[in-house]
C-alpha positions as CSV (number, residue, x, y, z in Angstrom):
1,M,-16.9,27.5,-10.7
2,V,-19.6,27.6,-13.4
3,W,-21.7,29.7,-11.1
4,L,-18.9,32.1,-10.4
5,W,-18.4,32.7,-14.1
6,F,-22.2,33.1,-14.5
7,V,-22.3,35.7,-11.8
8,L,-19.3,37.6,-13.2
9,G,-20.9,37.5,-16.6
10,V,-24.2,39.0,-15.3
11,A,-22.3,41.7,-13.4
12,A,-20.3,42.6,-16.4
13,A,-23.4,42.8,-18.6
14,A,-25.1,45.0,-16.0
15,A,-22.1,47.3,-15.8
16,I,-22.0,47.6,-19.6
17,W,-25.7,48.4,-19.7
18,G,-25.8,50.8,-16.8
19,I,-22.6,52.7,-17.6
20,G,-22.4,52.5,-21.3
21,I,-26.1,52.5,-22.4
22,E,-28.9,53.3,-20.0
23,R,-27.5,56.5,-18.6
24,H,-27.7,58.0,-22.0
25,L,-31.4,56.9,-22.7
26,Y,-33.0,60.2,-21.9
27,V,-36.8,60.1,-21.8
28,V,-39.8,62.5,-21.3
29,R,-42.2,60.9,-18.8
30,R,-45.8,62.2,-19.5
31,E,-48.5,62.1,-16.8
32,S,-51.9,63.7,-16.2
33,V,-52.8,65.1,-12.8
34,R,-56.1,66.5,-11.6
35,A,-55.0,69.4,-9.6
36,L,-56.6,72.5,-11.1
37,P,-59.7,74.4,-9.9
38,A,-62.9,73.5,-11.7
39,G,-63.3,75.3,-15.0
40,S,-59.6,75.8,-15.5
41,Q,-57.8,75.2,-18.8
42,P,-55.3,72.3,-19.0
43,L,-51.8,73.4,-18.1
44,T,-48.5,71.7,-19.1
45,V,-45.7,71.7,-16.6
46,L,-42.2,70.6,-17.6
47,H,-40.4,69.4,-14.5
48,I,-36.6,69.2,-14.9
49,G,-33.9,68.6,-12.3
50,D,-30.7,66.9,-11.4
51,L,-29.1,67.6,-14.7
52,H,-25.6,67.3,-13.3
53,I,-24.0,68.7,-16.4
54,A,-20.4,68.4,-17.2
55,P,-19.1,70.4,-20.2
56,W,-18.1,67.3,-22.2
57,Q,-21.6,65.7,-22.1
58,K,-22.5,66.9,-25.6
59,R,-25.3,64.3,-26.1
60,K,-27.1,65.3,-22.9
61,L,-26.7,69.0,-23.7
62,R,-28.2,68.5,-27.2
63,W,-31.1,66.6,-25.8
64,I,-31.8,69.3,-23.2
65,S,-31.7,72.0,-25.8
66,G,-34.5,70.3,-27.7
67,L,-36.9,70.3,-24.8
68,G,-38.3,73.6,-25.9
69,E,-40.1,71.8,-28.6
70,L,-42.4,70.5,-25.9
71,K,-43.8,74.0,-25.6
72,P,-44.7,73.8,-21.9
73,D,-46.8,76.5,-20.2
74,L,-44.5,76.4,-17.2
75,V,-41.0,75.1,-16.4
76,V,-40.0,74.0,-12.9
77,N,-36.4,73.4,-12.3
78,T,-35.7,71.6,-9.0
79,G,-31.9,72.1,-8.9
80,D,-28.6,70.3,-9.1
81,N,-28.0,71.6,-12.6
82,L,-24.3,71.5,-12.3
83,G,-21.9,68.6,-12.3
84,H,-18.6,70.4,-12.9
85,A,-17.0,73.7,-12.1
86,R,-17.0,74.7,-15.8
87,A,-20.6,73.7,-16.5
88,I,-22.4,77.0,-16.0
89,G,-21.9,78.3,-19.5
90,P,-23.0,75.0,-21.2
91,T,-25.9,74.7,-18.8
92,L,-27.3,78.1,-19.6
93,S,-26.8,77.6,-23.3
94,A,-28.6,74.3,-23.3
95,L,-31.5,75.7,-21.3
96,K,-31.9,78.8,-23.4
97,P,-35.1,77.6,-25.2
98,L,-36.7,76.8,-21.8
99,L,-35.5,80.1,-20.3
100,E,-37.9,81.7,-22.8
101,K,-40.8,80.1,-21.1
102,T,-42.4,81.0,-17.7
103,G,-40.2,79.3,-15.1
104,V,-39.3,78.9,-11.5
105,F,-36.3,77.2,-9.8
106,V,-34.6,76.3,-6.6
107,N,-31.0,75.2,-6.1
108,G,-29.5,71.9,-5.1
109,S,-26.3,71.4,-3.2
110,N,-24.4,70.7,-6.5
111,D,-25.3,74.2,-7.7
112,Y,-23.2,75.5,-4.8
113,H,-20.3,73.0,-4.6
114,A,-18.5,70.8,-7.2
115,P,-19.0,67.1,-6.8
116,E,-16.5,65.0,-4.7
117,L,-15.4,61.4,-4.9
118,R,-17.5,59.3,-2.6
119,N,-17.9,55.6,-1.7
120,P,-21.1,54.6,-3.5
121,L,-21.8,51.9,-0.9
122,A,-22.0,54.5,1.8
123,Y,-25.4,55.6,0.5
124,L,-26.8,52.3,1.7
125,G,-26.1,53.4,5.2
126,G,-28.3,56.6,5.0
127,P,-28.3,60.0,3.3
128,S,-25.0,61.4,2.3
129,K,-23.3,64.1,4.4
130,A,-23.3,67.7,3.1
131,G,-20.6,68.2,0.5
132,H,-17.7,70.6,0.7
133,G,-16.3,70.5,-2.8
134,A,-14.9,73.6,-4.5
135,K,-17.4,76.5,-4.3
136,L,-19.1,77.2,-7.6
137,E,-20.2,80.5,-9.2
138,T,-23.7,80.1,-8.0
139,E,-24.5,83.8,-8.5
140,R,-23.7,83.4,-12.2
141,L,-26.1,80.5,-12.6
142,V,-28.8,82.1,-10.6
143,G,-28.3,85.4,-12.5
144,G,-28.7,83.6,-15.8
145,F,-32.1,82.2,-14.7
146,T,-33.5,85.4,-13.1
147,S,-32.3,87.6,-16.0
148,A,-34.3,85.4,-18.3
149,G,-37.4,86.0,-16.1
150,W,-37.4,82.8,-14.1
151,L,-38.5,83.2,-10.5
152,N,-36.0,82.4,-7.7
153,L,-37.9,80.3,-5.1
154,N,-35.0,79.6,-2.7
155,N,-36.8,80.2,0.6
156,A,-39.0,82.5,-1.3
157,S,-42.4,82.9,-2.9
158,G,-44.0,84.4,-6.0
159,T,-47.0,84.5,-8.3
160,A,-47.6,83.7,-12.0
161,V,-50.8,84.0,-14.0
162,I,-51.0,81.5,-16.9
163,K,-54.1,81.0,-19.1
164,G,-56.1,83.0,-16.6
165,L,-55.0,80.8,-13.7
166,R,-53.3,82.3,-10.7
167,I,-50.4,80.2,-9.5
168,D,-48.9,80.9,-6.1
169,F,-45.4,79.4,-5.6
170,V,-43.6,78.6,-2.4
171,G,-40.1,77.2,-2.4
172,V,-37.2,76.3,-0.1
173,D,-33.4,76.1,-0.6
174,D,-31.7,72.8,-0.5
175,A,-33.0,70.7,2.4
176,H,-30.3,68.1,2.0
177,D,-27.6,70.6,3.1
178,G,-29.9,72.1,5.7
179,L,-30.5,75.3,3.8
180,D,-34.3,75.1,3.9
181,D,-36.1,77.7,5.9
182,L,-39.5,76.2,6.6
183,S,-40.8,79.5,8.1
184,S,-40.8,80.8,4.5
185,I,-43.6,78.5,3.7
186,T,-46.9,80.1,4.7
187,R,-50.5,79.3,4.0
188,A,-50.9,82.7,2.2
189,G,-47.8,81.8,0.1
190,A,-46.9,84.2,-2.7
191,S,-50.0,86.4,-2.1
192,E,-48.4,87.9,1.0
193,A,-44.7,87.5,0.1
194,G,-44.6,89.9,-2.8
195,I,-41.1,88.7,-3.7
196,G,-41.7,88.4,-7.4
197,T,-44.4,88.1,-10.0
198,L,-44.8,86.8,-13.5
199,T,-48.1,87.8,-14.9
200,S,-49.9,87.6,-18.2
201,G,-53.7,88.2,-18.2
202,A,-56.2,88.2,-15.4
203,A,-56.5,85.3,-12.9
204,N,-59.9,83.7,-12.2
205,S,-58.8,80.9,-9.8
206,R,-55.8,79.8,-7.8
207,L,-53.3,76.9,-7.6
208,V,-50.5,76.6,-5.1
209,I,-47.3,74.9,-6.2
210,G,-44.4,74.0,-3.8
211,V,-40.9,73.6,-5.0
212,S,-38.0,71.9,-3.3
213,H,-34.8,70.2,-4.4
214,A,-34.8,67.4,-1.8
215,P,-38.1,65.9,-0.7
216,Y,-37.4,65.5,2.9
217,L,-40.5,64.6,5.0
218,R,-40.2,67.8,7.0
219,V,-40.6,69.8,3.8
220,I,-43.4,67.7,2.5
221,D,-45.3,68.0,5.8
222,A,-44.7,71.8,5.9
223,M,-45.9,72.2,2.3
224,A,-49.0,70.1,2.8
225,A,-49.8,71.9,6.1
226,A,-49.5,75.2,4.3
227,G,-52.2,74.2,1.7
228,V,-49.9,73.4,-1.2
229,D,-51.7,71.6,-4.0
230,L,-48.8,70.2,-5.9
231,M,-45.2,69.9,-4.8
232,L,-42.3,69.2,-7.2
233,A,-38.9,67.9,-6.1
234,G,-35.9,65.9,-7.3
235,H,-32.6,64.9,-5.6
236,T,-33.4,61.1,-5.4
237,H,-32.3,60.3,-9.0
238,G,-35.2,57.8,-8.7
239,G,-32.7,55.7,-6.8
240,Q,-30.2,55.8,-9.8
241,V,-29.5,52.2,-9.3
242,C,-32.7,50.1,-9.0
243,L,-33.5,46.4,-9.0
244,P,-36.3,45.1,-11.3
245,G,-39.3,44.1,-9.1
246,F,-37.8,45.8,-6.1
247,G,-37.2,49.5,-7.1
248,A,-34.9,52.0,-5.7
249,L,-32.3,50.9,-3.2
250,V,-32.0,54.4,-1.6
251,T,-33.5,57.9,-1.9
252,N,-30.6,59.8,-0.2
253,C,-33.1,61.3,2.1
254,D,-35.9,60.2,4.4
255,L,-38.4,59.8,1.6
256,P,-39.6,56.2,1.4
257,R,-38.1,54.2,-1.4
258,K,-41.5,53.6,-3.0
259,N,-41.8,57.3,-3.6
260,A,-38.3,57.7,-5.1
261,K,-39.8,58.9,-8.4
262,G,-43.2,59.7,-9.9
263,I,-46.5,60.8,-8.3
264,S,-47.8,60.2,-4.8
265,S,-50.2,61.8,-2.5
266,W,-49.7,63.1,1.1
267,T,-52.3,64.2,3.5
268,V,-51.6,66.5,6.5
269,G,-54.3,68.1,8.6
270,G,-57.0,66.9,6.3
271,H,-55.4,68.5,3.2
272,T,-54.1,66.2,0.4
273,M,-51.2,67.3,-1.6
274,I,-49.8,65.7,-4.8
275,L,-46.0,65.1,-4.8
276,N,-44.1,64.7,-8.1
277,V,-40.5,63.6,-7.9
278,V,-38.4,63.6,-11.0
279,A,-35.6,61.1,-11.4
280,G,-33.5,63.6,-13.3
281,L,-31.1,63.3,-16.2
282,G,-27.7,63.0,-14.6
283,H,-25.4,61.6,-12.0
284,S,-22.2,62.5,-10.3
285,I,-19.2,62.4,-12.7
286,F,-17.7,60.0,-10.1
287,A,-20.6,57.6,-10.4
288,P,-21.5,57.4,-14.1
289,V,-24.2,54.8,-14.0
290,R,-28.0,54.3,-14.2
291,F,-29.6,50.9,-13.9
292,A,-33.3,50.1,-14.2
293,C,-33.8,53.9,-13.8
294,R,-33.7,55.8,-17.1
295,P,-32.7,59.5,-16.9
296,E,-35.9,61.6,-17.3
297,V,-37.7,64.9,-17.3
298,R,-41.4,64.9,-16.5
299,L,-44.1,66.6,-18.5
300,L,-47.3,67.0,-16.4
301,T,-50.6,67.9,-17.9
302,L,-52.6,69.5,-15.1
303,L,-56.4,69.1,-15.4
304,P,-59.3,70.3,-13.4
305,K,-60.3,68.3,-10.4
306,H,-63.9,68.1,-11.5
């Protein structure tokens, strides 16, 4: 009986921590990555994703609105911004300081459909099925981003020049819902696509960045095979519920658990690509918990390789 009360006490404490405290402990994770051509100036990239915003989440909205103070050179948004049908206005308002920066984005499934109530234990059996919640005003969200100058990379490409560095982008729509078109990823990338450009100054070298919401292995392999130098993705929530000393229980895709968040390297056809996965800031409104996995954005300082 003593052991039963002990177990119940530990479970209650974990629930209080995960539901009432940790899910509000937003953090900026800072890392340095050697990915730039020799002679390039350092470049800061703010990677955000999986915001899952609901209109009543005032604390989260205030925190997001303060991210502009980081003054990134580039913002990459890997999708799942929305967590409620009435979240588009609050989301665009909170992101306004970042929308003034050079930015690119892709969508996640929650940018298309409202969240649904799911059995959380079902995630232990494999990736969740495509959701079919109420359709959201995706065009309004996308329009808010593109009207501010952010580049839409959903199965598309584009180019930016920042600090004299030419950056070619390739992106895919949400792979979790099967919306990704891998044929849109080409070795030439943005240089041939001509879909959109964001330029400021003359380029003297080149970096290729790939963007995807969900880091499925088919997308990782396609990006690496196409010569992408740095890929950014989200979707996993870093596992959302992790065990100390063990890590993420699931990734909700076929990405290995050890790569659920942070930086890893992938080699395909002799080319090595860096993958950065952000654990995100949010969660479904039907699963308001984070445990041993603080909500995060990632600020990468890109440095020359040599």
